C-alpha positions as MATLAB code, in Angstrom:
seq = 'MITGINHLTLSVHDLNESIAFYTEILGCNIHAKWDKGAYLSAGSLWLCLTLDSKTRTSALPEYTHIAFNVLSENFQAISRKIRKSGASIWKKNSSEGDSLYLLDPNGHKLEIHTTTLKDRMAACKQSPYSGMIFFDEK';
ca = [
     116.550   96.199  135.706;
     118.042   93.166  133.212;
     119.917   91.058  135.235;
     122.010   88.999  131.966;
     120.808   87.297  129.664;
     118.271   84.394  130.477;
     118.630   81.787  127.310;
     119.456   82.723  123.209;
     117.671   80.943  120.873;
     118.989   79.918  117.420;
     116.622   78.791  114.397;
     118.422   75.926  112.734;
     117.415   73.860  109.570;
     118.780   70.568  110.457;
     119.077   69.779  113.834;
     120.694   67.035  114.535;
     123.559   68.583  112.226;
     123.266   71.571  114.739;
     123.375   69.404  117.822;
     126.358   68.077  116.319;
     128.285   71.393  115.540;
     127.285   72.669  119.031;
     128.197   69.732  121.124;
     130.961   67.920  119.055;
     132.523   71.013  117.582;
     132.086   74.103  120.233;
     131.781   71.541  123.503;
     128.581   72.821  124.321;
     126.583   70.417  126.694;
     123.116   68.968  125.876;
     120.099   68.965  127.963;
     117.608   67.845  126.103;
     116.094   66.874  122.392;
     112.752   67.014  121.348;
     111.273   67.260  117.444;
     111.661   70.294  116.979;
     114.379   71.563  119.437;
     116.932   71.003  121.877;
     117.949   72.632  125.035;
     121.942   73.245  125.309;
     124.281   75.026  127.906;
     127.589   76.557  127.012;
     128.929   77.400  130.581;
     125.807   79.478  132.401;
     124.481   80.204  128.806;
     121.334   78.039  128.146;
     121.019   77.961  124.804;
     118.202   76.648  122.544;
     118.469   75.518  119.018;
     114.895   75.541  117.389;
     113.755   73.922  113.937;
     112.431   76.249  111.444;
     111.784   76.528  107.997;
     112.540   80.242  107.909;
     116.323   79.902  108.489;
     118.708   81.990  107.075;
     120.457   80.045  104.828;
     123.794   82.031  104.455;
     125.229   85.067  107.003;
     123.381   88.054  106.902;
     126.014   91.008  105.877;
     126.043   92.724  109.204;
     128.888   92.306  112.202;
     126.077   91.044  115.027;
     127.698   87.780  116.392;
     127.382   85.655  119.261;
     130.693   85.708  120.914;
     131.178   82.354  123.327;
     134.040   82.432  125.841;
     137.302   80.097  126.118;
     140.407   79.750  128.034;
     143.088   81.118  126.633;
     145.290   77.806  127.505;
     142.098   76.109  125.088;
     142.146   78.597  122.264;
     144.341   76.502  119.631;
     143.007   73.410  120.719;
     139.256   74.361  119.833;
     140.629   76.587  116.786;
     142.109   73.534  114.823;
     138.796   71.632  115.862;
     136.397   74.586  114.209;
     138.744   74.790  111.430;
     139.048   70.750  110.726;
     135.432   70.467  111.091;
     135.420   72.727  107.957;
     133.094   75.695  109.730;
     133.649   78.990  107.690;
     135.444   81.714  109.063;
     133.956   84.701  107.774;
     136.485   87.916  109.889;
     139.976   87.986  110.681;
     140.654   88.923  114.067;
     141.932   92.265  114.606;
     140.921   93.137  118.465;
     143.210   92.361  121.323;
     143.609   88.914  122.432;
     142.671   85.546  120.679;
     139.673   85.460  118.723;
     138.581   83.531  115.768;
     135.201   84.016  114.059;
     133.024   81.272  112.388;
     129.899   80.815  111.073;
     127.973   77.504  112.041;
     126.087   75.360  109.922;
     122.887   77.855  109.338;
     124.620   80.898  108.595;
     124.823   82.307  112.364;
     127.734   84.786  113.051;
     130.045   83.420  116.006;
     132.832   84.176  117.636;
     135.336   81.920  120.182;
     137.582   84.620  122.621;
     140.027   84.638  125.252;
     139.295   88.317  126.767;
     136.663   89.938  128.828;
     135.431   93.255  129.234;
     137.729   94.402  131.884;
     140.780   93.315  130.058;
     139.069   94.980  126.845;
     138.380   98.590  128.905;
     142.147   98.033  129.882;
     143.458   97.624  126.403;
     140.890  100.667  125.090;
     142.381  103.034  127.880;
     145.799  102.410  126.372;
     144.491  103.099  123.138;
     140.805  104.020  122.816;
     139.029  103.700  119.440;
     137.898  107.237  117.381;
     135.252  109.350  119.755;
     135.909  106.670  123.002;
     134.458  108.407  126.297;
     134.914  106.214  129.166;
     132.091  106.154  131.887;
     132.478  106.138  135.646;
     132.228  101.994  136.642;
     129.127  101.192  138.666;
];
């Protein structure tokens, strides 16, 4: 049985630029850096950046993205910091709760988000998506 995400590895084309983005803009902590990679953390998430010549050069057209938790009281400040950094915004928020959808320097789609799965389920029970089915919670 899977118990959670162990770590997330992102391919990057410029290690120093990516480290600066994830630490200075998003507030991740850096734990180690070497010629071709770095280990960071975002809360309990272990994030690995790895230098890769095959890294994408733009965002993929699909919706797949990584959503990072941010406290409601910090949302406006980090949103301003992200916008001031020049990061591209790839989607307008249309769900409940505060979200900002941005691209990292490598075109990875990211989101900062203030609500939890419990919050989302409560909102969905009030206004379900088309065809939505709810299952017993375990």
